[in-house]
N, C-alpha and C positions, 0 to 999 in steps of 0.2 A: 504494500500500500504506500501511498504518498507520504513522504517525510520531507519537510523543508530543510534548509541548511543547518538549522539549529537542532535538528533531530526530532522536532515535535510535529504533530500533524498540522497541516495547513488549514486554510479556510474551507468552508463547505464547498465553494465553487471549485477550488483546487482538488479536493477529494473526489468530487463528482467527475471532474475531467479525468482524473487518474483512473477511476473505475471504468469509464467509457473506453479509455485507452487499453486497459487490461482486457476488457471483453473483446476488443478488436484483435488483440494479439492472440487471445485464446482461440479464436476462430481460424487463425492461420497457422498455429503452432503444430508441429508433429507430435510433441509431448509437452506437458506442463509439469514443471518440478516445483514442489513446495518444500522449502527448507525450514526445518523445525529446530529451534534452539531452546526456547523457554516455554514451549507449548504452542497450541493452535489458537489463533485469535478468531473471533466471530467472523471477521472479514475473510480470513483464510478458509474457514469451514464453509462459508457461503460460496466461495469460488470452487472449492472441491465438490460441493453438491451440484453446482452449475455444470462442472465438467462431467460428473457422473450422469446427470440427466440428459446431457447432450452427446454422450458417448465420446467425449474428448479424452484421449489417453493422458493420464497423469500419474505421477509417482511422488511419494513422500520421502524426503532425504533428511536424515538426522544430522545435526551439527553438534560436535562436542560430547561431553560426558553428562551433561545436565539433564537430558531428556530421560 
């Protein structure tokens, strides 16, 4: 999801634009990878469900020892 340069979420307009961009990439991607470090956010879960409903191939990749 969208993070501005300070590392915090941007405005609603920026987040909405980011979401639309992600959907456009999902429709063109051969596979979508979700990188999990501290857990799955609601946004990530939502995108995984979207992929599953649309038969878009995706995989979950774990980062580090925290998971």
